[in-house]
C-alpha positions in Angstrom: 3.2 9.8 -97.7 5.2 8.4 -94.8 8.8 9.0 -95.5 9.9 6.2 -93.1 8.1 3.5 -95.0 8.6 4.9 -98.6 11.4 3.7 -100.8 11.9 6.8 -102.9 14.3 5.0 -105.3 11.4 2.7 -106.4 9.1 5.7 -106.9 11.5 8.0 -108.8 14.1 5.7 -110.5 12.5 3.9 -113.5 15.5 1.7 -113.9 14.5 -0.2 -110.8 10.9 -0.9 -111.8 10.6 -0.8 -115.6 11.8 -4.0 -117.2 12.8 -2.6 -120.6 13.9 0.9 -119.5 17.0 0.9 -121.7 14.9 0.2 -124.9 12.6 3.2 -123.9 15.6 5.5 -123.2 17.2 4.5 -126.5 14.0 5.2 -128.4 13.7 8.6 -126.8 17.3 9.4 -127.9 16.6 8.3 -131.5 13.4 10.3 -131.6 15.2 13.4 -130.2 17.9 13.1 -132.9 15.2 13.0 -135.6 13.4 16.0 -134.1 16.5 18.1 -134.0 17.4 17.1 -137.6 14.0 17.8 -139.1 12.4 20.7 -137.1 13.2 24.4 -137.0 15.1 24.6 -133.7 17.6 26.7 -131.7 19.7 24.5 -129.4 21.3 25.5 -126.1 19.7 28.9 -125.8 20.8 30.5 -122.6 18.2 31.8 -120.2 20.4 32.4 -117.2 24.1 33.0 -116.3 25.1 29.4 -115.4 26.1 26.7 -117.9 23.2 24.6 -116.8 20.7 27.3 -117.7 20.1 26.5 -121.3 17.1 25.2 -123.3 16.2 24.0 -126.7 13.5 26.0 -128.6 11.5 24.3 -131.3 9.4 26.7 -133.4 5.8 25.8 -134.3 5.4 24.5 -137.9 2.3 26.6 -138.4 1.1 29.9 -137.1 -0.9 29.4 -133.9 -4.6 29.9 -134.0 -5.7 33.2 -132.5 -2.7 35.1 -133.5 
């Protein structure tokens, strides 16, 4: 890729190229809320020393095959 001729904002910022991006982002937020409310999960589990190093863990609903 030629950096001089590439507009990285268009490549990596969906708000610039996806017409209904806000509807999609809103749907993702709603689906995330439902998942957190209905699934067995641990939120903001630290994996490092900084405040930014946290993750959400969602446990499998069934025992994994092979275990």
